[in-house]
VOGU-3710 file (C-alpha; in Angstrom, 3 decimals, decimal comma):
1> mfterlskil> 1,692/23,132/11,313  -1,552/21,146/11,337  -0,622/19,218/14,471  -0,596/22,475/16,431  -4,388/22,393/16,117  -4,564/19,027/17,891  -4,554/17,973/21,530  -3,480/14,365/20,909  -2,621/11,884/18,191  -5,769/11,460/16,107
11> yggdynpeqw> -7,563/8,116/16,276  -10,425/6,978/14,068  -10,985/6,212/10,425  -13,310/6,003/7,431  -16,966/5,997/8,385  -19,845/5,318/5,977  -23,038/6,081/7,934  -24,981/6,585/4,700  -24,949/2,786/4,420  -26,743/2,334/7,760
21> pneirdedmr> -30,077/3,262/9,418  -30,330/5,802/12,242  -30,418/3,267/15,067  -27,090/1,833/13,924  -25,580/5,307/13,705  -26,593/6,022/17,298  -25,026/2,772/18,444  -21,882/3,678/16,521  -21,507/6,828/18,620  -21,539/4,746/21,802
31> lfrlagvdia> -18,983/2,332/20,399  -16,764/5,134/19,122  -16,624/6,622/22,606  -15,688/3,239/24,067  -12,862/2,870/21,556  -11,480/6,377/22,017  -12,296/7,457/18,467  -11,933/11,206/18,007  -11,981/11,593/14,206  -14,122/10,143/11,424
41> tlnvfswaln> -13,621/10,497/7,680  -16,979/11,118/5,981  -18,294/11,460/2,454  -15,514/9,757/0,494  -17,728/7,902/-2,012  -21,058/9,730/-1,721  -21,132/11,772/-4,919  -24,127/9,898/-6,347  -26,018/10,337/-3,077  -25,157/14,017/-2,796
51> qpdentyrfd> -25,892/14,930/-6,415  -28,669/12,979/-8,183  -28,410/15,139/-11,324  -26,564/18,097/-12,784  -28,266/20,759/-10,700  -29,571/19,043/-7,556  -27,546/18,756/-4,342  -28,741/16,910/-1,241  -26,685/17,059/1,934  -29,330/16,273/4,553
61> wldemmdklh> -27,683/13,031/5,620  -24,298/14,748/5,844  -25,735/17,631/7,881  -27,115/15,112/10,352  -23,848/13,197/10,641  -21,704/16,299/11,037  -23,954/17,375/13,899  -24,092/13,911/15,450  -20,334/13,469/15,427  -19,819/16,929/16,891
71> angikvclgt> -22,305/16,198/19,674  -20,218/13,153/20,543  -16,900/14,973/20,585  -15,651/13,572/17,281  -13,944/15,697/14,650  -14,538/15,216/10,920  -12,110/14,678/8,087  -14,484/15,700/5,298  -14,179/13,949/1,965  -15,192/15,677/-1,238
81> staahpawma> -16,954/12,518/-2,538  -15,328/12,777/-5,981  -13,523/9,414/-5,984  -16,304/7,753/-8,013  -18,487/9,697/-10,426  -22,277/9,064/-10,478  -23,908/6,791/-13,038  -25,898/9,676/-14,513  -22,659/11,476/-15,312  -21,234/8,484/-17,176
91> trypdvllve> -24,474/8,095/-19,142  -24,875/11,736/-20,135  -21,209/12,670/-20,415  -19,192/9,635/-21,592  -16,023/11,745/-21,750  -15,668/11,107/-17,996  -15,046/7,409/-18,640  -11,444/6,277/-18,461  -9,797/4,504/-21,420  -7,516/1,610/-20,552
101> hdgrrrkfgr> -3,960/0,981/-21,770  -5,292/-1,449/-24,389  -7,691/1,147/-25,821  -10,922/-0,114/-24,238  -13,212/2,540/-22,794  -14,669/1,628/-19,456  -18,354/1,624/-18,731  -19,746/2,863/-15,444  -18,607/0,717/-12,545  -16,143/0,198/-9,742
111> rhnscpnspt> -14,237/3,307/-8,613  -11,145/5,169/-9,882  -13,125/5,278/-13,086  -12,752/8,921/-14,161  -10,578/10,484/-16,834  -8,468/13,196/-15,148  -8,577/15,362/-18,276  -12,330/15,156/-18,777  -13,761/18,706/-18,793  -16,989/17,280/-17,379
121> yrlysermas> -15,255/15,551/-14,478  -13,223/18,633/-13,621  -16,258/20,922/-13,802  -18,475/18,867/-11,520  -15,750/17,829/-9,064  -14,671/21,431/-8,556  -18,294/22,469/-8,147  -18,886/19,734/-5,550  -15,861/20,819/-3,515  -17,089/24,404/-3,610
131> klaerykdhp> -20,613/23,435/-2,501  -19,251/21,434/0,431  -16,932/24,232/1,515  -19,728/26,795/1,464  -22,027/24,528/3,447  -19,619/23,400/6,176  -17,136/26,269/6,418  -18,317/27,190/9,914  -19,166/23,736/11,230  -17,405/23,082/14,551
141> alllwhvnne> -16,771/19,409/13,727  -14,741/20,155/10,595  -11,016/19,576/11,152  -9,523/18,848/7,735  -10,403/18,031/4,133  -9,888/14,759/2,274  -9,932/15,392/-1,508  -10,952/12,434/-3,693  -9,407/9,115/-2,573  -6,236/7,253/-3,493
151> yglrcycdnc> -5,643/9,128/-6,738  -3,989/7,089/-9,452  -4,306/5,056/-12,632  -3,661/6,150/-16,208  -6,048/7,163/-18,986  -5,477/6,986/-22,754  -8,556/8,750/-24,165  -8,752/11,526/-26,741  -9,010/14,200/-24,043  -5,787/12,935/-22,490
161> ekafrvwlrd> -4,087/12,833/-25,879  -5,015/16,447/-26,591  -3,909/17,512/-23,115  -0,623/15,625/-23,573  0,142/17,667/-26,689  -0,487/20,900/-24,782  1,750/19,693/-21,936  4,501/18,832/-24,433  4,265/22,207/-26,149  4,656/23,908/-22,763
171> rygtleelnr> 7,648/21,703/-21,922  9,566/21,792/-25,197  8,321/24,886/-26,993  9,058/23,596/-30,480  8,746/20,327/-32,351  12,449/20,556/-33,192  13,324/20,442/-29,506  10,838/17,633/-28,869  12,236/15,559/-31,746  15,744/16,049/-30,380
181> awytrfwght> 14,729/15,107/-26,827  12,838/12,009/-27,935  15,467/10,876/-30,473  12,715/10,498/-33,052  14,989/9,742/-35,991  15,041/6,257/-34,527  12,459/4,081/-36,313  11,273/7,016/-38,413  9,358/8,870/-35,695  10,063/12,485/-36,655
191> fydwneivlp> 7,005/14,670/-35,953  6,070/17,652/-38,123  2,798/18,587/-36,433  1,750/18,434/-32,774  -1,398/16,549/-33,777  0,733/13,676/-35,070  1,731/12,808/-31,504  -0,283/10,015/-29,894  -0,208/8,667/-26,371  2,199/5,791/-25,690
201> sglsehlspt> -0,037/2,808/-25,002  -0,678/-0,796/-25,917  -1,918/0,505/-29,273  1,220/2,504/-30,075  4,665/2,428/-28,452  4,213/-0,132/-25,708  5,182/-3,709/-26,430  2,317/-5,261/-24,485  -1,383/-4,368/-24,346  -1,270/-4,643/-20,558
211> nsdetafqgi> 2,273/-3,660/-19,467  2,936/0,078/-19,461  6,638/-0,392/-18,594  7,772/-2,094/-21,814  8,111/0,609/-24,443  9,868/1,198/-27,743  10,405/4,899/-26,972  11,490/5,530/-23,404  11,502/9,309/-23,747  7,880/9,382/-24,901
221> sldydrfnsd> 6,700/7,040/-22,158  8,680/8,906/-19,493  7,038/12,164/-20,517  3,626/10,490/-20,406  4,324/9,405/-16,818  5,193/12,982/-15,893  2,163/14,322/-17,739  -0,225/11,835/-16,142  1,012/12,629/-12,639  0,652/16,350/-13,377
231> ailacykler> -2,832/15,920/-14,863  -4,137/14,082/-11,820  -2,460/16,624/-9,557  -4,323/19,354/-11,439  -7,590/17,653/-10,451  -6,548/17,721/-6,805  -5,540/21,386/-7,031  -8,894/22,328/-8,573  -10,763/20,937/-5,580  -8,236/22,230/-3,066
241> daiksvipda> -8,409/25,734/-4,495  -12,204/25,618/-4,502  -12,125/24,804/-0,790  -9,489/27,404/0,071  -11,310/30,118/-1,845  -14,050/29,720/0,762  -11,907/28,685/3,762  -8,409/30,171/3,309  -6,935/28,410/6,337  -8,462/25,008/5,541
251> vvttnfqgng> -6,165/22,014/5,970  -6,441/20,013/2,750  -4,899/16,665/1,888  -5,497/13,449/-0,003  -4,483/9,919/0,863  -1,431/8,454/-0,853  -1,639/4,785/-1,755  0,650/1,902/-2,683  2,049/1,873/0,856  3,746/5,148/-0,043
261> aykpldyfkw> 5,788/3,850/-2,980  3,097/4,253/-5,636  4,616/4,342/-9,083  2,090/6,365/-11,164  2,332/9,567/-9,083  5,398/11,647/-8,234  4,689/12,124/-4,546  7,561/14,595/-4,057  5,920/16,910/-6,577  2,493/16,276/-5,064
271> akeldiiald> 3,730/16,965/-1,539  4,265/20,632/-2,345  0,504/20,998/-2,847  -0,673/19,164/0,301  -0,961/20,791/3,710  -0,048/17,499/5,362  0,934/14,107/3,968  -1,592/11,295/4,440  -0,809/7,634/3,797  -2,805/4,426/3,370
281> mypaddmtpg> -0,734/1,495/4,625  -1,665/-2,119/3,947  1,584/-4,102/4,212  1,934/-7,034/1,846  2,200/-10,440/3,480  5,908/-10,647/2,686  6,748/-7,045/3,591  9,406/-6,804/6,268  9,331/-4,289/9,137  12,285/-2,574/7,466
291> qmamrydlmr> 10,378/-2,154/4,217  7,461/-0,708/6,159  9,787/1,666/8,008  11,294/2,858/4,724  7,882/3,815/3,409  7,037/5,736/6,567  10,379/7,523/6,323  9,599/8,338/2,694  6,280/9,890/3,707  8,032/11,944/6,377
301> glkggdpfll> 10,651/12,988/3,851  8,128/14,280/1,320  7,737/17,513/3,301  11,190/17,843/4,768  10,633/15,774/7,901  7,152/16,961/8,871  4,860/14,428/10,593  2,221/12,706/8,473  -1,175/11,084/8,966  -1,719/7,335/8,769
311> mescpsqlnw> -5,041/7,864/6,993  -5,931/4,221/6,403  -4,815/0,931/7,895  -6,663/-2,260/8,765  -7,446/-3,394/12,317  -7,167/-7,016/11,243  -8,296/-8,799/8,083  -8,116/-7,518/4,525  -10,381/-8,789/1,754  -8,744/-8,045/-1,596
321> rprnslkqpg> -5,738/-10,365/-1,648  -5,836/-13,990/-2,805  -5,623/-15,078/0,844  -6,448/-12,782/3,750  -5,210/-13,895/7,142  -6,097/-12,326/10,461  -3,696/-10,029/12,249  -2,554/-11,971/15,270  -3,199/-10,461/18,718  -0,812/-7,566/19,266
331> vnrlwsyhav> 0,066/-6,972/15,619  -2,355/-4,074/15,116  -0,924/-2,292/18,153  2,636/-2,991/17,019  2,044/-1,742/13,491  0,090/1,301/14,662  2,916/2,449/16,915  5,388/1,564/14,178  3,836/4,373/12,134  3,901/6,729/15,134
341> argadaimyf> 7,547/5,885/15,791  8,350/6,915/12,221  6,430/10,198/12,246  2,663/9,576/12,168  0,443/11,937/14,164  -2,727/9,968/13,396  -3,772/6,322/13,444  -6,828/5,816/11,285  -8,542/2,728/9,942  -10,505/1,695/6,973
351> qlrrsrgafe> -13,138/1,127/8,171  -14,941/1,970/11,411  -17,925/-0,305/10,751  -17,729/-3,359/8,504  -19,909/-3,035/5,415  -22,832/-5,399/4,773  -22,456/-5,688/1,028  -20,325/-5,355/-2,099  -16,565/-5,515/-2,481  -15,474/-4,497/1,017
361> kfhgalidha> -17,969/-6,409/3,132  -15,182/-8,628/4,464  -12,648/-5,828/4,884  -11,690/-5,499/8,546  -13,136/-2,781/10,762  -13,303/-1,503/14,303  -16,921/-2,697/14,558  -17,419/-6,160/13,107  -20,604/-7,672/11,674  -21,414/-8,780/15,220
371> ghentrvfre> -22,149/-5,113/15,871  -20,929/-4,869/19,476  -17,805/-4,287/21,535  -17,286/-7,892/22,620  -14,799/-8,871/19,931  -11,045/-9,296/20,071  -10,447/-6,654/17,418  -12,611/-4,053/19,147  -10,942/-4,665/22,499  -7,480/-4,305/20,984
381> cadigselgq> -8,489/-1,115/19,176  -10,043/0,298/22,354  -6,808/-0,392/24,229  -4,884/1,600/21,618  -7,417/4,417/21,894  -6,976/4,472/25,664  -3,192/4,609/25,359  -3,329/7,458/22,852  -5,546/9,371/25,254  -2,980/8,779/27,959
391> lgdtllgars> -0,135/10,015/25,744  -2,042/13,219/24,995  -0,002/15,773/23,073  3,376/14,482/24,253  4,447/13,155/20,853  2,483/15,523/18,617  4,678/17,264/16,098  7,811/15,434/17,216  10,346/15,053/14,431  13,047/12,570/13,530
401> earaaivfdw> 16,653/13,556/12,982  19,128/11,862/10,651  22,676/12,491/9,484  22,380/10,053/6,588  20,017/10,197/3,614  18,898/8,044/0,696  17,798/9,653/-2,577  14,450/8,481/-3,990  13,256/9,877/-7,313  10,152/9,063/-9,362
411> dnwwalehss> 11,739/10,124/-12,670  14,479/7,583/-12,054  11,941/4,917/-11,116  9,966/5,494/-14,308  12,968/5,800/-16,614  14,889/2,845/-15,203  11,968/0,458/-15,552  11,028/1,713/-19,025  14,517/0,866/-20,233  14,856/-1,914/-22,785
421> gltvdlryvq> 17,777/-3,621/-21,060  19,874/-4,559/-19,415  17,957/-6,951/-17,146  14,433/-7,381/-15,866  15,943/-8,196/-12,469  16,946/-4,584/-11,802  14,024/-3,013/-9,943  14,362/0,508/-8,611  12,564/0,218/-5,279  14,224/-3,107/-4,479
431> eiekyyaafy> 17,676/-1,578/-4,891  16,695/1,338/-2,636  15,411/-1,138/-0,048  18,747/-2,977/0,026  20,614/0,140/1,117  17,891/1,257/3,492  18,022/-2,155/5,188  21,699/-1,637/5,998  20,849/1,466/8,036  17,639/0,058/9,495
441> grnipvamig> 19,257/-3,157/10,700  21,652/-1,134/12,862  19,045/1,331/14,160  20,724/4,213/12,341  18,196/6,889/11,318  18,167/7,710/7,618  16,145/10,351/5,788  14,433/9,612/2,484  14,944/12,645/0,259  14,173/13,806/-3,263
451> veadltsydi> 16,569/15,302/-5,771  15,561/18,838/-4,790  16,502/18,352/-1,120  19,272/20,381/0,503  22,209/18,030/1,088  24,198/20,211/3,465  22,667/18,801/6,656  23,793/15,237/5,903  27,135/13,525/6,413  26,303/10,556/4,184
461> vvapvlylih> 24,128/10,499/1,059  23,330/7,255/-0,761  21,889/7,459/-4,288  21,277/3,910/-5,563  20,843/3,312/-9,319  20,657/7,024/-10,139  20,203/6,108/-13,798  18,841/9,526/-14,827  20,668/12,717/-13,916  18,544/15,841/-13,587
471> pgyaerleqf> 20,026/19,108/-14,878  22,484/20,484/-12,337  22,295/17,502/-9,984  25,775/16,180/-10,757  27,181/19,580/-9,803  25,217/19,555/-6,546  26,586/16,112/-5,697  30,104/17,339/-6,481  29,595/20,306/-4,173  28,294/18,048/-1,397
481> vaqggtlvmt> 31,360/15,804/-1,576  33,835/18,645/-2,066  32,563/20,229/1,148  33,237/17,047/3,118  30,285/14,776/2,430  30,388/11,027/1,873  28,512/9,881/-1,240  27,638/6,301/-2,192  26,553/5,528/-5,749  25,966/2,274/-7,574
491> tfsgivnetd> 25,945/0,438/-10,845  23,725/1,830/-13,622  24,096/5,424/-12,447  24,716/8,503/-14,571  23,571/6,760/-17,737  21,008/9,174/-19,226  19,792/12,761/-19,047  16,305/13,975/-18,137  14,820/12,857/-21,488  16,407/9,384/-21,311
501> lvttggypge> 19,147/10,135/-23,823  22,457/8,442/-23,024  25,228/10,759/-21,880  28,041/9,918/-24,277  31,746/9,886/-23,474  31,672/6,922/-21,118  29,617/5,794/-18,157  28,820/7,055/-15,534  28,428/10,170/-17,640  28,257/13,397/-15,660
511> lrkllgvwve> 29,386/11,534/-12,523  32,646/10,253/-14,011  34,892/12,957/-12,535  33,240/12,782/-9,116  33,448/8,991/-8,861  36,863/8,662/-10,472  35,882/5,675/-12,605  35,069/4,799/-16,201  32,594/1,974/-16,744  33,495/0,432/-20,092
521> eidapmahqq> 30,804/-2,278/-20,135  27,932/-3,482/-17,971  27,261/-7,202/-17,656  23,889/-8,706/-16,754  24,971/-12,227/-15,755  22,630/-15,178/-15,859  21,766/-16,917/-12,597  24,439/-19,595/-13,132  27,051/-16,949/-13,966  26,840/-14,891/-10,783
531> srvvmtarlg> 30,132/-13,445/-9,632  31,582/-12,592/-6,246  33,189/-9,489/-4,790  36,527/-9,932/-3,010  37,687/-7,225/-0,620  41,250/-6,021/-1,213  41,204/-3,939/1,959  39,540/-4,488/5,306  37,014/-1,801/6,181  35,866/-2,472/9,723
541> elegsyncgv> 33,645/-5,542/9,520  33,864/-5,548/5,729  36,323/-8,244/4,679  36,424/-11,476/2,701  34,163/-12,126/-0,283  30,483/-11,655/-1,080  27,961/-12,802/-3,654  26,776/-10,280/-6,205  24,592/-10,180/-9,281  21,916/-8,360/-11,314
551> lcdvvhaega> 24,555/-6,128/-12,935  28,352/-6,136/-12,866  30,292/-3,174/-14,264  33,591/-3,504/-16,091  35,323/-0,637/-14,306  38,553/1,264/-14,943  39,747/3,326/-11,994  40,543/6,912/-13,022  41,914/8,173/-9,741  39,619/6,167/-7,490
561> etmavfersf> 41,114/3,676/-5,053  40,079/0,043/-5,534  38,651/-1,457/-2,332  37,271/-4,699/-3,806  37,424/-6,601/-7,095  35,332/-9,121/-9,006  36,346/-12,752/-8,558  34,993/-14,332/-11,737  34,349/-13,882/-15,464  36,626/-12,053/-17,881
571> yqgcpaltrn> 36,469/-8,987/-15,640  38,071/-10,907/-12,767  40,267/-8,461/-10,864  38,402/-5,386/-12,096  37,228/-2,937/-9,428  33,892/-3,778/-7,783  34,066/-1,187/-4,997  35,974/2,079/-5,250  36,598/5,165/-3,143  37,486/8,492/-4,704
581> sfgsgeawyv> 38,761/11,449/-2,710  37,124/14,609/-4,018  37,755/17,901/-2,289  37,238/17,377/1,438  34,989/14,327/1,017  34,839/10,990/-0,725  32,646/9,312/-3,326  32,146/5,540/-3,232  31,053/3,462/-6,205  29,465/0,015/-5,828
591> atspepsmld> 29,800/-1,552/-9,285  27,231/-4,312/-8,764  24,283/-5,338/-6,600  25,921/-7,242/-3,729  24,427/-9,432/-1,042  23,029/-7,685/2,064  25,943/-8,562/4,329  28,355/-6,583/2,144  26,112/-3,531/2,222  25,713/-3,938/5,982
601> glishlcetr> 29,479/-3,861/6,366  29,940/-0,927/4,007  27,289/1,256/5,628  28,532/0,306/9,094  32,063/1,341/8,146  30,963/4,645/6,647  28,773/5,504/9,629  31,535/4,654/12,080  33,978/6,768/10,095  31,585/9,731/10,288
611> girplldtpp> 30,814/9,184/13,970  27,219/8,114/13,356  26,246/5,646/16,051  23,225/3,343/16,299  20,416/4,642/18,485  20,674/1,437/20,474  22,109/-2,020/19,963  19,136/-4,383/19,848  18,599/-8,080/19,138  17,511/-9,086/15,612
621> gveasvrvkd> 13,893/-8,159/14,989  13,837/-5,388/17,599  13,608/-1,887/16,163  14,679/1,309/17,893  13,402/4,638/16,612  13,523/8,168/17,989  11,394/11,295/17,728  12,448/14,644/19,184  10,336/17,548/20,422  11,173/20,682/22,415
631> grtflfllnh> 14,502/19,267/23,496  12,997/15,967/24,649  13,950/12,657/23,073  11,412/9,845/22,785  12,627/6,302/22,208  10,394/3,652/20,646  11,278/-0,021/21,027  9,300/-2,408/18,832  9,680/-6,164/19,074  8,689/-7,560/15,674
641> ndaatevelg> 9,441/-11,095/16,853  6,931/-13,738/17,891  9,049/-14,441/20,967  10,021/-12,423/24,021  13,498/-10,930/24,199  15,417/-8,289/26,121  17,223/-5,075/25,265  20,206/-3,539/27,010  19,380/0,110/27,747  22,706/0,934/29,357
651> tdlyvdlltg> 23,085/3,333/32,260  20,779/6,102/30,996  17,447/6,230/32,796  14,321/5,915/30,637  10,754/6,741/31,700  7,955/4,646/30,179  5,359/7,118/28,872  2,480/4,683/29,434  3,354/3,280/32,865  5,557/5,970/34,383
661> trhngklpla> 8,091/3,341/35,423  11,835/4,003/35,144  14,249/1,631/33,485  17,892/1,085/32,686  20,044/-1,971/32,186  18,297/-5,026/30,761  14,700/-4,449/29,659  12,441/-7,443/28,928  10,278/-7,082/25,815  7,275/-9,333/25,298
671> aldvrifsia> 6,548/-10,767/21,862  5,127/-8,092/19,510  5,429/-5,530/22,298  5,975/-1,779/22,001  7,562/0,422/24,655  7,753/4,210/24,439  10,224/6,086/26,627  11,484/9,552/27,306  14,995/10,030/28,585  14,722/10,956/32,254
681> ea> 16,041/14,327/33,338  19,051/14,188/35,620
//
């Protein structure tokens, strides 16, 4: 494990010394030491500087900075510089230029501007990674590799179209099988030659020149999503393999974007190719602490619970939103430890020194335009650096344990939101968040898992809107329940197979026997037609009636027990919540999207039934999270409120890792405060 190479949680961030003169770089070293910085990411966007033409490479500036950082006790996360191709490459080799969804080819500019299937881009990016590996393979500052930067986007050029046909041939083998999978007899789409296939875009299957979700052929667009994720992953693997051919034990990663839930790339598939997960986290203004926690848990879940790196975050003010407010005093510390509490073994910023020009000149940084340490942001960052030094290796490599899990799947995300119907209000991630919030609000740990994960270590598995069923997955869910597991599934599940063809014979398709229900119809009520769910049995705190909407299934119980019914519409009295005994376990079906309080009650009841207790009972807005290492348990308490509060610790004795003080009973928590404890030995 990478963290075994470390002596403490890493602290630092993106550093762009090529933008500054030598005297500023020297001052940066002094300021880095004051702030406790021990890692700097270099060379992320320096391709044009490093390679002025096809055959010339200049690394003098990078040599100097590698040496300077090493002399100051700072490790390097070395970028491969391939996140923005040079202008000369775009001029001489226009095949590197990305083509947009509406068919327009980009000119040189911005970043994320390269076609992933361009032979030119792949040739020169692989060569650059190889050159860097050869040059710095023995440098003592080198700690890990940062390939490209925030991979993503989609390209619709001729190179991509040709590569798509090759990908399809590998997947389906024959045109007959492809035509069957895509249902091409609809609207006269039967293909007789591979070259007849074009990319789904605003010029072909998609209903809007700008929206890649709305499509006439879901199977085609779903396969393009898979292909595009694979094509970009191939670019990463080219550079990674070039590095590892020179340095076999190199630690290689790239930074995931979109706060972890980034739609264009299947991060579960990508995770298999990364040595450690790295995340860029810039919470939206309306993002709740629970939504942030879910994304951290997703990053931890990508590699089976391994810790991850918070590769980018902002010390205070962003620059790229319509309005960019300051982080209030204490928020940066709170959010930094929030990541650590959920599995991060690094806290890193973009950026270490605020740029003077161009797009990110107002993006927050450790060192502001004032250029000295006498700023609020610097002082707060330095305090965090001091605390991380004090913590040392105590938390490094610590893991989180959970007996409940939520299934998250990119194929389902893509397929569900490509679907023409039943409602634009059904959004995949939002439905996942609703169920996650029910666990989070009670401080019950929950793992975020993919469809390939082993289910045997969990007591409860929740699989919201599992619209698409992968081959063999229904059988695995049946086995999980038959062996004593508790499964929760929801409306719009079991509808289609892996190519987005409806499973005939009645919804929920392959899940019908397991769930013990037949869904005859699915209603998408208008806002003024919303129904309610009425409990027919009391389940712990779950009683009375609850609002519901988005979708409402017309359900017939086929062996399942009805626990709640719909109150309104022609399906009044039809099951809205069912429980089906299956083998030694039970499968629950939620036939709508209910209000949060109903899900809170349901999850609470299921956890209590399985003996899963909250980590700690805390006031609203106070989060409890646990990491475990070598038999020691570490408790994080985070007060996300703007006001002070107190938490009841009970009779167990807790030792504060930062102060050494011992606590039990009532613990006061200041506004936006974080406390980290170990359970005292008897």
